[in-house]
C-alpha positions in Angstrom: 0.0 0.0 0.0 1.2 3.5 -0.8 0.7 5.4 2.4 1.5 8.7 0.6 -2.0 8.5 -0.8 -3.4 8.8 2.7 -1.8 12.3 3.0 -1.1 15.3 0.8 2.7 15.2 0.4 4.0 18.6 -0.6 6.7 17.5 -3.0 4.4 15.1 -4.8 1.5 17.7 -4.9 3.8 20.3 -6.5 4.9 17.8 -9.2 1.3 16.8 -10.0 -0.3 20.3 -9.9 2.6 22.7 -10.4 1.2 24.7 -7.4 4.0 25.5 -4.9 2.1 27.5 -2.4 -1.4 26.1 -2.4 -0.9 23.8 0.6 0.7 26.5 2.7 -2.3 28.8 2.0 -4.8 26.0 3.0 -2.7 25.4 6.1 -2.9 29.0 7.1 -6.6 29.1 6.5 -7.0 26.2 9.0 -8.1 23.6 6.5 -5.0 21.3 6.9 -2.9 19.8 9.7 0.8 19.5 9.0 1.6 16.0 10.5 5.2 16.0 9.5 7.4 18.3 7.4 5.7 18.5 4.0 3.0 16.0 4.9 -0.5 17.3 5.3 -4.0 15.9 6.1 -7.5 17.4 6.3 -8.0 18.9 9.7 -11.5 17.6 10.4 -10.4 14.1 9.5 -7.5 14.4 11.9 -9.6 15.7 14.7 -12.1 12.8 14.2 -9.5 10.1 14.7 -9.2 8.2 18.0 -5.9 8.4 19.7 -4.7 4.9 18.6 -5.6 5.7 15.0 -4.0 9.1 15.2 -0.8 7.5 16.5 -0.8 4.9 13.7 -1.4 7.7 11.1 1.5 9.7 12.5 3.7 6.7 12.0 2.6 6.4 8.4 3.2 10.1 7.9 6.8 9.6 9.1 7.1 6.9 6.4 5.6 9.3 3.8 8.2 11.9 4.8 11.1 9.3 5.0 10.4 6.0 3.1 13.6 4.5 4.6 12.3 4.9 8.2 12.5 1.6 10.2 9.9 1.2 13.0 10.6 -0.7 16.2 9.4 -1.3 19.8 5.9 -0.1 20.6 5.4 1.5 17.1 6.2 -1.8 15.4 4.0 -3.7 17.8 1.0 -1.4 17.0 1.6 -1.8 13.2 1.7 -5.6 13.6 -1.6 -5.4 15.4 -0.4 -6.4 18.9 -2.5 -5.2 21.7 -1.1 -2.8 24.3 -2.2 -0.7 27.2 -2.1 3.1 26.5 -0.9 5.0 23.5 2.9 5.5 23.3 4.2 9.1 23.5 6.7 8.7 20.6 7.1 7.1 17.3 10.0 4.6 17.7 12.6 4.3 15.0 15.7 2.1 14.7 18.7 4.1 14.0 22.2 2.8 13.1 24.0 6.1 14.1 24.5 6.8 17.8 24.9 10.5 17.1 21.3 10.8 15.8 19.7 8.8 18.6 17.3 10.4 21.1 13.9 12.0 21.5 12.4 14.8 19.4 9.3 16.8 20.3 6.1 16.4 18.3 6.0 18.3 15.0 2.3 18.0 14.2 0.7 21.4 14.0 -2.2 23.5 12.7 -2.3 27.2 12.1 -3.8 29.5 14.8 -7.0 31.1 13.6 -7.3 34.8 14.1 -11.0 34.6 14.9 -10.6 32.2 17.8 -6.9 32.3 18.7 -6.9 28.5 18.7 -5.6 25.9 16.3 -8.1 23.1 17.1 -5.3 20.8 18.3 -5.1 22.1 21.8 -6.7 18.9 23.3 -5.1 16.6 20.7 -2.0 14.8 21.7 1.0 14.9 19.3 3.6 12.2 19.0 7.3 12.9 19.0 10.0 10.8 17.4 12.4 8.6 19.4 15.4 7.3 17.4 17.1 4.4 19.1 20.7 3.4 18.6 19.6 0.0 17.4 20.6 -1.9 14.3 18.4 -4.9 13.4 16.8 -6.7 10.5 13.5 -5.3 9.3 10.7 -6.6 7.1 8.1 -4.9 4.9 4.5 -4.7 6.1 2.0 -2.9 3.8 4.8 -0.7 2.5 6.4 0.1 5.9 9.7 -1.2 7.2 9.6 -2.6 10.8 11.1 -5.2 13.0 9.7 -8.8 12.7 6.8 -9.8 14.9 8.7 -12.0 17.3 11.6 -9.5 17.6 9.1 -6.7 18.1 7.2 -8.6 20.9 10.2 -9.5 22.9 11.7 -6.0 22.5 8.5 -4.5 24.0 8.3 -7.2 26.8 11.9 -6.5 27.8 11.5 -2.8 28.3 8.0 -2.4 29.6 6.1 -3.1 32.8 4.8 -6.5 33.9 1.1 -5.5 33.4 1.7 -4.1 29.9 3.9 -7.0 29.0 1.3 -9.6 30.0 -1.3 -7.7 28.0 0.8 -8.0 24.9 2.1 -11.5 25.5 -1.4 -13.0 26.1 -2.4 -11.5 22.7 0.7 -12.6 20.9 0.3 -16.3 21.9 -3.5 -16.5 21.2 -4.5 -18.3 18.0 -8.1 -17.2 18.7 -7.4 -13.5 19.1 -4.4 -13.1 16.9 -4.9 -15.8 14.2 -2.8 -14.3 11.5 0.5 -14.0 13.4 0.2 -15.7 16.8 3.5 -16.9 18.2 4.3 -19.8 20.6 5.9 -19.2 23.9 8.9 -21.2 22.6 9.2 -19.0 19.6 9.2 -15.9 21.7 11.7 -17.4 24.2 14.0 -18.2 21.2 13.7 -14.6 20.0 14.5 -13.4 23.5 17.9 -15.1 23.3 19.0 -12.3 21.1 18.4 -9.6 23.7 21.4 -7.7 24.9 21.3 -8.5 28.7 20.5 -11.4 31.0 18.2 -9.1 33.0 16.1 -8.4 29.9 15.9 -12.1 29.0 14.8 -13.0 32.5 12.1 -10.3 32.4 10.7 -11.7 29.2 10.8 -15.2 30.6 8.9 -14.1 33.7 6.2 -12.6 31.6 6.0 -15.5 29.2 5.7 -18.0 32.1 2.6 -16.0 33.3 1.1 -15.4 29.9 -2.1 -17.4 29.1 -3.6 -17.8 25.6 -7.1 -18.2 27.2 -7.2 -14.5 28.2 -10.1 -13.1 26.3 -9.1 -9.4 25.8 -6.5 -6.8 26.6 -8.6 -5.6 29.6 -8.8 -9.2 31.0 -5.0 -9.6 30.6 -4.4 -6.3 32.4 -6.8 -7.3 35.2 -5.1 -10.8 35.6 -1.7 -9.2 35.8 -2.9 -6.7 38.5 -4.5 -9.6 40.5 -1.1 -11.3 40.5 0.8 -8.2 41.6 -1.8 -7.6 44.4 -1.5 -11.2 45.7 -5.0 -12.4 44.9 -5.4 -16.1 44.1 -5.2 -17.0 40.4 -8.7 -17.3 38.8 -9.8 -19.9 36.2 -10.4 -18.3 32.8 -13.3 -18.7 30.4 -15.4 -21.1 32.5 -18.9 -22.1 31.2 -22.0 -22.1 33.4 -25.4 -23.7 32.8 -28.7 -23.8 34.7 -32.0 -25.6 34.2 -32.7 -23.5 31.0 -29.3 -24.4 29.5 -26.2 -22.3 28.8 -25.9 -19.2 30.9 -22.4 -17.7 30.3 -18.7 -18.1 29.6 -17.1 -15.9 32.3 -13.9 -13.9 32.3 -12.7 -15.1 35.7 -13.8 -17.7 38.3 -12.6 -18.3 41.8 -14.1 -21.7 42.5 -13.4 -22.0 46.2 -14.8 -18.6 46.9 -17.7 -19.0 44.4 -16.9 -15.6 42.9 -17.2 -14.7 39.3 -15.3 -11.7 37.9 -16.2 -9.8 34.7 -14.2 -7.1 33.0 -16.4 -4.5 31.2 -14.8 -2.8 28.3 -16.9 -0.1 26.6 -16.6 -1.9 23.3 -18.8 -4.6 24.6 -21.7 -2.3 24.4 -20.6 0.2 21.8 -19.2 -1.8 18.9 -21.5 -3.4 16.4 -19.6 -6.6 16.1 -20.1 -7.3 19.9 -23.8 -6.3 19.9 -24.9 -9.0 17.5 -27.7 -6.9 16.1 -28.9 -5.7 19.4 -29.3 -2.1 20.5 -27.0 -1.0 23.4 -30.1 -1.0 25.7 -30.9 -4.6 24.7 -27.3 -5.7 25.3 -27.3 -4.1 28.8 -30.6 -5.8 29.6 -29.3 -9.2 28.3 -26.2 -8.8 30.4 -28.3 -8.1 33.5 -30.4 -11.2 33.0 -27.3 -13.3 32.4 -25.9 -12.0 35.7 -29.2 -12.7 37.6 -29.0 -16.3 36.4 -25.4 -16.6 37.7 -26.4 -15.2 41.1 -29.3 -17.7 41.2 -26.8 -20.5 40.9 -25.2 -19.2 44.1 -22.3 -17.2 42.8 -21.3 -13.7 43.6 -20.5 -11.5 40.6 -18.1 -8.6 40.6 -17.5 -6.3 37.7 -15.0 -3.6 36.9 -13.8 -1.4 34.0 -10.6 0.0 32.5 -10.3 2.8 35.1 -10.5 0.3 38.0 -8.1 -2.3 36.4 -5.6 0.5 35.8 -5.8 1.6 39.5 -4.3 -1.0 41.9 -5.8 0.6 45.0 -9.3 0.7 43.5 -9.0 -2.8 42.1 -7.8 -4.2 45.4 -10.8 -2.7 47.2 -13.1 -4.1 44.5 -11.8 -7.6 44.9 -11.7 -7.4 48.7 -15.4 -6.3 48.7 -16.2 -9.4 46.6 -14.8 -11.7 49.3 -11.4 -12.5 47.8 -8.4 -12.5 50.1 -4.8 -11.7 49.1 -2.2 -14.4 49.6 1.5 -14.3 50.0 2.9 -13.9 46.5 6.3 -15.5 46.4 6.6 -15.1 42.7 6.3 -11.3 43.1 10.0 -11.2 44.3 11.0 -12.1 40.7 9.5 -8.9 39.3 11.4 -5.7 39.9 9.3 -3.0 41.6 9.9 -0.5 38.9 8.5 -2.8 36.2 5.4 -4.0 38.0 2.8 -1.4 37.2 
């Protein structure tokens, strides 16, 4: 795919139209956003993008500006489709020269309008460039150069937190959730052998030993990692329940001894068409309530939480304690450095 067609690239526009100042005039009028030097996009389109989509578009704009750019770390992970928690602050590039390594501030901009004194981007996050002194093999994916999937995965696992690493690892090893590129734990362990330090290799192995292909979503993976760090007993994943009327539910988490069922509620469950199955949002919420009533009728306690709670250890701990779960001594926690837990 030619990602230059996604943007108005100044050099190409001038060759095709012969107009050298048309884009700068449109920029000054507030019609265009300059994503990278000489790379423009319609402002209303840019403002309408969600943060993840805007980040990916910024990476493609970098490639439109510099076709030889080689993406790595979190940027490559996003381009491969691996799930992560949070939007990275920078576009990560592999760089063979130590002298050019380091961070650069975001360059995405829009003209300030005289009538309002604003550009429209005040609440829109821009993404800087981080060039890493890192020489590695890259492959092409839809016209972009980036590190291969296994190398990308272990690079991110080696430098991120335990919770974020588990989220990515659960997705990478799941044939159900990542059918086109899923990787075995053995393949990722082999890729980790190429990491520069023993500490990084051990960090990857700790995450891989905890990773579970049965985790159903990024939010569930984040929740399970937080449970581990907080010392709560490990739940069973994706358990099925039935009553006299038949199938009731496949739940996210189940603590059999405590008879507690845990459910992670992502907004997409009620807002995205592919999850609604033809129902309205109201119908989906009512169906979920009936499902929960049937689980409670079987004698189980049901506890629910969302992204905000899963991301906040104190709130999450209080939620699980209120459900009747008790933290245990977590001997494996000693293997995870405090700075890489959250």
